[in-house]
C-alpha positions, -999 to +999 in steps of 0.1 A: -074+445+071-104+458+090-113+494+085-099+517+113-128+537+127-128+568+148-143+569+183-174+587+170-181+558+147-182+533+176-220+535+181-227+529+144-202+500+143-219+483+172-253+488+157-242+471+125-225+442+144-193+447+124-158+439+135-142+472+136-106+483+143-095+510+168-062+524+178-047+513+210-015+515+230+001+489+252-004+501+288+024+480+304+056+491+320+078+486+290+100+510+270+084+499+237+049+513+243+036+495+213+010+511+190-018+485+187-050+478+168-081+466+187-105+444+168-140+449+184-174+434+176-206+441+195-186+459+221-163+429+228-126+429+222-120+401+196-082+404+193-052+427+192-026+433+166+005+455+164+000+486+143+021+480+111+023+518+104+043+525+136+080+531+125+095+515+157+071+488+169+064+478+132+033+458+138+049+433+162+037+424+197+056+405+224+046+371+237+030+387+267+006+410+248-002+392+215-034+376+229-043+405+251-081+398+247-076+366+269-066+388+297-096+410+293-119+380+295-100+358+319-123+337+341-106+350+372-111+386+364-124+408+391-159+420+379-177+435+409-168+455+440-161+431+469-157+432+506-136+408+527-155+382+547-127+359+557-092+362+572-068+386+554-050+368+526-077+341+524-093+355+492-127+352+508-148+381+495-185+387+488-200+410+462-213+444+472-225+474+452-204+503+441-223+526+465-216+504+494-179+501+484-173+538+480-194+547+511-174+522+532-141+537+519-151+573+526-165+566+560-135+546+571-111+573+557-131+601+575-128+582+607-091+577+603-086+614+594-106+625+624-085+603+648-051+604+632-050+630+605-048+625+567-012+614+568-024+581+583-036+572+548-011+562+521-014+557+483+005+529+467+009+528+429+034+522+401+034+515+364+010+486+362-006+510+338+014+537+320-015+559+309-014+596+316-049+595+330-052+561+346-015+553+354+013+562+378+002+598+385-035+593+380-044+594+418-018+619+428-040+650+427-066+631+448-043+621+476-024+654+475-057+672+480-065+648+509-032+656+526-022+619+527+013+607+531+033+613+499+049+581+486+081+578+466+078+552+439+113+542+430+110+506+417+128+511+385+151+537+369+148+565+395+184+564+406+193+563+369+172+594+365+190+613+392+224+604+377+213+612+342+198+646+351+229+656+370+252+647+341+233+657+309+200+671+321+165+663+309+174+652+274+161+622+256+196+616+244+202+591+216+170+582+198+164+545+198+153+547+162+187+562+153+206+530+162+201+519+126+230+543+119+253+531+147+284+512+139+291+501+174+263+492+199+267+485+236+237+472+254+245+475+291+224+457+317+194+452+295+179+420+282+164+436+251+150+404+236+127+400+266+122+436+277+128+459+247+120+437+218+113+464+191+145+482+199+163+449+195+149+446+160+166+479+151+198+467+167+196+435+147+191+456+115+222+477+124+241+444+130+232+432+096+246+464+082+279+457+100+275+472+134+292+453+162+268+445+191+283+441+226+262+431+256+274+437+291+254+416+316+263+395+346+248+363+330+242+350+295+207+363+288+188+358+255+202+391+243+238+383+254+237+351+234+227+370+203+255+395+206+288+396+188+306+399+222+293+392+257+311+408+286+301+395+320+312+416+350+304+403+385+271+417+398+274+452+411+308+459+396+298+477+364+309+510+379+345+496+381+343+486+344+329+521+335+357+539+353+383+517+337+369+525+303+372+562+311+408+555+322+416+535+291+401+560+267+422+587+282+454+565+284+451+554+248+448+590+236+413+584+223+396+615+238+379+639+214+396+668+230+378+695+209+345+682+221+356+679+257+371+714+257+340+730+243+311+709+256+320+695+290+328+706+325+354+689+348+375+669+324+408+674+342+393+664+376+377+633+360+410+624+344+427+626+378+399+606+395+401+579+368+439+577+368+442+548+393+411+531+379+432+510+354+419+480+335+441+458+358+424+474+388+390+468+373+398+432+363+404+423+399+370+436+408+349+427+378+365+394+366+367+410+331+402+406+316+422+438+314+429+434+277+391+431+270+386+464+288+412+481+267+397+466+235+362+477+245+375+512+252+393+515+219+364+502+198+339+523+216+360+554+210+369+547+174+340+529+157+317+559+154+288+564+156+289+544+189+258+539+209+252+528+245+218+516+256+217+516+294+192+493+311+175+501+344+193+471+360+225+491+359+213+511+390+203+481+411+232+479+435+246+503+461+268+522+436+243+522+408+239+560+405+276+565+402+278+538+376+251+556+355+271+588+358+303+572+347+287+555+317+269+587+307+302+605+306+317+582+280+300+596+248+312+631+257+348+619+261+347+601+227+327+627+208+300+601+200+274+628+204+286+645+172+270+617+151+235+606+143+234+572+160+260+582+186+256+588+223+237+571+251+200+562+257+184+564+291+147+575+290+131+593+260+104+607+283+124+638+292+114+654+259+078+644+260+056+675+268+037+660+297+023+685+323+030+666+355+021+696+377-014+696+362-017+658+367-005+658+402-014+692+417+015+694+441+001+729+451-025+710+471+000+692+493-001+706+529+032+720+540+052+695+561+036+664+546+059+635+551+073+611+525+075+573+527+092+551+502+072+523+485+103+502+486+101+502+524+064+499+528+069+467+548+089+486+574+063+514+574+034+490+580+050+469+607+062+498+628+098+492+621+098+527+606+088+550+634+058+570+619+036+594+637+008+590+628+011+553+618-003+542+585-038+531+592-051+528+556-035+521+522-050+522+487-031+501+461-036+503+423-014+496+393+010+478+416+015+444+433+041+450+461+038+415+475+057+402+445+074+434+432+087+452+463+116+440+485+113+425+519+082+406+510+077+390+544+075+423+561+049+435+536+028+405+543+031+409+580+020+446+577-009+438+554-021+412+579-028+439+605-064+438+614-064+476+621-051+484+586-079+494+562-067+482+528-083+492+494-073+476+461-083+486+426-074+456+405-081+433+376-075+401+396-072+391+432-035+394+431-011+386+459-015+421+473-053+424+466-059+392+486-052+412+518-077+440+509-108+449+529-124+464+498-118+453+462-126+476+433-128+462+397-107+483+373-109+484+336-082+472+311-067+488+280-095+486+254-121+497+280-109+533+286-095+563+268-059+573+276-026+583+261+002+559+271+034+574+285+063+563+264+096+563+284+115+543+257+109+562+225+099+595+210+063+588+200+030+598+216+006+568+217-032+570+219-056+544+233-093+543+223-121+534+246-138+509+222-149+478+243-174+475+270-160+467+304-172+433+318-192+433+349-191+466+368-154+475+362-147+512+358-115+531+351-091+542+378-098+579+371-135+573+375-129+557+409-110+588+420-136+611+405-163+594+425-143+594+457-135+630+453-171+639+449-180+620+481-153+638+500-164+672+487-133+681+467-144+710+445-113+716+424-122+716+387-097+688+378-117+663+399-146+668+375-127+665+342-137+636+319-109+614+306-109+634+274-106+667+292-077+653+313-059+645+280-064+680+268-048+694+300-021+668+307-002+673+274+013+707+264-002+706+229+014+741+223+050+728+229+073+729+199+075+691+201+038+689+194+038+711+163+010+699+141-002+674+168-033+677+189-057+653+206-079+650+175-048+641+154-040+614+179-075+600+177-073+599+139-037+584+136-031+565+169+004+577+173+026+607+165+064+612+165+074+643+185+090+671+165+125+666+180+144+656+148+141+625+128+159+592+133+180+601+103+191+636+114+187+637+152+220+645+169+208+667+198+242+673+213+264+676+182+273+711+194+267+705+231+235+722+240+228+700+269+199+710+291+221+716+321+227+749+339+260+753+319+247+739+286+275+713+289+279+677+298+287+677+336+316+654+341+319+671+374+289+686+394+298+708+424+274+710+453+250+683+441+227+667+466+207+635+463+171+638+450+142+618+435+128+631+402+095+648+412+071+627+390+081+597+411+070+615+443+037+631+433+057+662+421+065+670+458+097+688+465+095+685+503+118+662+522+141+653+493+169+630+504+194+658+503+227+640+511+258+656+495+269+637+464+305+632+452+312+658+425+327+632+403+317+597+392+335+568+408+331+531+416+311+522+447+310+485+453+279+465+463+268+466+499+265+428+502+296+413+488+326+391+498+347+423+498+325+446+517+309+421+542+330+389+544+312+377+575+278+378+557+294+362+527+305+332+548+268+325+555+254+335+522+281+331+496+262+335+463+252+367+445+216+366+431+204+385+401+166+388+395+159+399+359+125+403+343+107+371+331+103+366+293+066+357+295+055+379+324+054+417+325+065+422+360+037+403+378+012+408+350+002+375+332+018+353+359-016+340+367-024+330+331-018+294+322-005+299+288+021+324+300+030+301+329+035+273+305+059+294+284+078+307+313+080+275+332+078+270+369+098+292+392+135+283+387+169+290+399+198+291+374+230+278+390+265+269+378+276+233+378+304+240+403+281+256+428+255+228+423+281+201+429+293+218+460+258+216+474+247+182+461+222+197+438+212+180+406+194+195+376+157+196+383+160+193+420+138+215+441+159+241+459+155+268+485+172+302+482+175+320+515+191+348+535+181+365+567+152+384+550+134+354+537+134+324+513+117+310+482+118+277+464+122+268+428+136+242+404+173+241+399+185+247+363+222+239+361+237+259+333+269+276+321+248+307+314+257+318+349+292+319+364+302+302+396+292+324+426+261+337+409+225+325+408+196+339+387+159+338+394+134+358+374+109+382+387+071+382+386+059+348+399+029+351+422+035+342+458+000+325+461+010+301+434+046+294+447+065+289+479+078+325+481+092+346+453+125+362+445+118+394+464+114+374+496+152+378+498+156+413+485+168+442+507+148+474+510+180+494+514+184+523+490+213+527+465+235+558+464+211+580+443+174+586+438+163+561+465+167+534+439+162+497+448+191+473+454+175+442+438+209+431+425+228+437+458+218+406+478+237+376+490+220+342+494+226+305+500+210+277+480+203+243+493+182+213+482+147+216+495+129+188+514 
């Protein structure tokens, strides 16, 4: 193996023309946050490998990342600042200097602020990069200082966060590494093989030791096929299944009453709420046999330690927040929290000592600043959302809403406005970037220093700046530094180097960082937080939940709806604020045969849109080798539904509803039940005839302004 060198050895290594190895971290929106090794020669990234020393990611990389250097040096990479010279969306740009690009942006923004005020400018970002410096919150301080519209970024997991925080507080819960000790594992609404590969390896090891693995998912995913038992509720009905499990655990006398009495609030009220939610009741809703529900309840309660890994897909229908609350209650009822390897996993990030207030500077936000949801940006840009002032400029980075956000056709209509000044910091001319007026070339992983936020495990991950950026690409944070200087922002944080940002963005004095500092990270590449080991961590063995009562809140009096602050630039103004049910319950999907039978007559099929195996959201969907592995855009459909529509395997089909349409190739399969179709996410619109979010609704779910990507009805027909 090549010698791992420290950043201060980089100059010498380049002088000697040696291939040297540096620590890296995968920047993508994935719970695994792999620790990587960058092989670099003469300032050029030669290849990437998984770090074999990392206890969880174990030296492995997924099919998306294993040839990461090809993405760095892809022939279509954006290398220079560009300005639009043709119609919006035409991808006609010409090269300009950085000075011209930044001066144009600043002059246009000043003119907009003079005429409309700063709220006429909107930032748009998400987790296309998970770095603390260059990622989700990297531009928040800049736009907060400007006084721009605050944007809520709730693509993935934010409703789950609201429900989780209400029920158990900001705990990392069950450590993913501890699943090796679990005897019963439920993976609920997560295709781990495609989206959480390294945790799946731990689950498989536990399975080899005798653990039973149950996957709950609406279709037979790669993960479901590898499980001991696949349970397939109808889309959007998981909440009914969860409430019936609570009912059955109580009815079968399987409650750990001592744990409930000492470490929960609201058991009697939850018991009363769950009383009519019998397995028979749930079977009618979910399609899961009542006896299967009773068996699952019995095994989940008695085969301890029992673990539940919740996927973000569990929130993606109208009642998603209530579903998460119900599932989160189960380990307290069964006493699973008593055991190492028992409990439930949501996001590990709650115990990471990140200083979001320092990153985002919410103290700079002018009082009364409005909030707009990124999920509804199409409505905002087209005027459907009545905004005063209107959005006259948008800057987009780390995100590609034309493929990833719902109501795609509205977004495109809004981006086509000639009076909208659009700035995009990107790696490629993506679907969204094609509508920009100014394009800014951004650096990739090996070209910038950062620490990568890990929402799926309990390790800090360092990323070394060890390769030269091609062309004139610069890091996101440098873009904002230069813009801040041109706008005269004098706050000290706008002058910090990336290294200084890392010193300030992590609470290195927190107990979780005992023995860890930035220099340690540079020397080792990763560090496990001091929050217990995988072999002894049972954070709620004696309760100790980080809630106001210190207990698991089966019932929450007086709760109101909110979005967790990191997803809204740490702004507390204009939270949703609607009163929430004190108890979990089942809320059915908004678009369904039961709730909207007239709509279902026109659009009778439920559609589910999981992540693609070879794409990371829309990243890599422009690369030929990933396209080859993933295949052309497809629609999985059951034989019965295909026969009823005269569709044969391999036919080109159109999937449509009132919001839009897309086309793909029919794959007739038993992996989906009748009444359901599946089309995966991430394909680029410019390379296809629409994509799956063309049909997605921008309506919020019940909590956290989460998206309803799995709450959509469609019809499928053969395409001409």
